[in-house]
C-alpha positions in Angstrom: 33.6 314.9 262.3 30.4 316.0 264.0 28.6 314.9 267.2 26.1 312.9 265.1 28.8 311.0 263.3 30.6 310.2 266.6 27.3 309.0 268.2 26.7 306.7 265.2 30.2 305.4 265.3 29.9 304.7 269.1 26.6 302.9 268.5 28.2 300.8 265.7 31.1 299.8 267.8 28.9 298.9 270.8 26.8 296.7 268.4 29.9 294.9 267.1 31.2 294.3 270.5 27.9 292.7 271.7 27.5 290.6 268.7 31.1 289.2 268.5 32.3 287.9 271.8 35.7 289.2 272.7 38.5 286.7 272.0 41.3 286.5 274.6 44.7 286.5 273.2 46.2 283.0 273.0 48.8 282.3 275.7 51.7 280.2 275.0 51.4 276.8 276.7 53.2 276.4 280.0 56.1 273.9 280.2 55.0 270.8 282.1 57.2 271.2 285.3 55.4 268.4 287.2 56.3 265.9 284.6 60.1 266.4 285.2 60.3 265.8 288.9 63.8 265.0 290.2 64.1 261.5 291.6 64.2 261.3 295.4 66.7 259.2 297.3 65.1 256.0 298.7 66.6 256.8 302.1 64.6 260.1 302.3 61.4 258.0 301.7 62.4 255.6 304.4 63.2 258.5 306.9 59.8 260.0 306.0 58.0 256.8 306.9 59.9 256.7 310.2 59.0 260.3 310.9 55.3 259.6 310.2 55.2 256.4 312.2 57.4 257.5 315.1 57.3 261.4 315.3 58.8 261.6 318.9 61.8 259.5 318.0 62.3 261.0 314.5 61.2 264.7 314.7 60.9 266.7 311.5 63.2 269.7 310.9 63.5 272.4 312.4 62.8 270.5 315.6 66.1 269.3 317.2 66.9 265.6 316.8 66.7 263.4 320.0 69.3 260.8 321.0 67.9 257.3 320.1 68.2 254.5 322.5 71.0 252.0 322.0 69.6 249.1 320.0 66.7 251.0 318.5 67.5 249.4 315.2 66.4 246.0 316.6 63.1 247.5 317.6 62.7 248.8 314.1 63.7 245.4 312.6 60.9 243.8 314.7 58.4 246.2 313.2 59.7 246.3 309.7 56.7 244.6 308.0 54.3 247.1 309.8 56.4 250.1 308.7 56.7 248.8 305.2 60.5 248.9 305.0 63.2 246.2 304.6 66.0 245.7 307.1 68.4 247.2 304.5 66.3 250.3 304.2 66.0 250.6 307.9 69.7 250.2 308.3 70.4 252.9 305.7 67.9 255.3 307.2 69.3 255.0 310.7 72.9 255.5 309.3 71.9 258.7 307.6 69.7 259.9 310.5 72.5 259.4 313.1 75.2 261.0 310.9 75.4 264.7 311.0 75.8 267.8 313.0 72.0 268.0 313.9 72.2 264.5 315.6 75.6 264.9 317.1 74.6 268.2 318.7 71.9 266.4 320.6 74.4 263.9 322.1 75.2 265.8 325.3 76.4 263.9 328.4 73.4 262.6 330.5 70.8 263.6 327.9 67.9 261.3 327.8 67.8 258.6 325.1 64.5 257.8 323.8 62.8 254.7 322.4 60.4 254.6 319.4 57.5 255.9 321.4 59.5 258.9 322.8 59.9 257.4 326.3 63.3 257.9 328.1 65.3 254.7 328.2 68.7 255.6 329.3 71.3 258.6 329.1 74.0 259.5 326.8 77.4 258.5 328.2 80.4 260.7 328.4 82.0 258.5 325.7 79.2 258.9 323.4 79.2 262.6 323.9 82.9 262.8 323.3 82.7 260.8 320.1 79.9 263.1 318.9 82.1 266.2 319.6 85.0 264.5 317.8 83.1 263.6 314.8 81.6 267.1 314.5 85.1 268.7 315.0 86.5 266.4 312.3 83.8 267.3 309.8 84.3 271.0 310.4 88.0 270.6 310.0 87.6 268.7 306.8 85.2 271.3 305.4 87.6 274.2 306.3 90.5 272.4 304.5 90.2 272.9 300.8 91.3 269.5 299.8 92.9 267.2 302.4 93.3 264.4 299.8 95.1 266.5 297.3 97.5 268.0 299.9 98.4 264.5 301.1 98.9 263.2 297.6 101.1 266.3 296.7 103.2 265.7 299.9 103.7 262.0 299.0 104.6 263.0 295.4 107.3 265.4 296.6 108.7 262.8 299.1 108.8 260.2 296.3 110.6 262.6 294.0 113.2 263.5 296.6 113.7 259.8 297.5 114.3 259.0 293.8 116.9 261.7 293.5 118.9 260.6 296.7 120.0 257.2 295.2 121.3 259.1 292.0 123.4 261.4 294.2 124.8 258.4 296.1 125.8 256.7 292.8 127.8 259.8 291.8 129.9 259.6 294.9 132.9 257.1 294.8 
């Protein structure tokens, strides 16, 4: 093939590419991931509302939780209609919020308890701090034990079988 033929071929290909717009290869459609969202626990929504409304009393993670004042649930019940939550939703949200290592770790003796505005309204007592340590220790002990319920059921089953064999041995004796 000579240079003239190559030049003609090049011109022909350039002409074709200008006249016909280049088609992009068709991509396979993406799966709709947004349509299959996992349902969210209503308590999580309630806690989110409390965090938006009272950010100093209900800080978002990774900020440490703060000890809430004794009776804060009554303050929340008084504002339930403003918050947009029912008393049951508030009760469940507070139950979940105050249960866990992140909350228990903030319950240190003489730490300031806060109201909904974040103002100090008392201190954590020694009894409250001790209960928090007890609950945290119990949870870690339960987590380190493979299955406390299966161990107790196995021990009760073995004691029941030994108890049933004892009367049989007594019957054999005159």
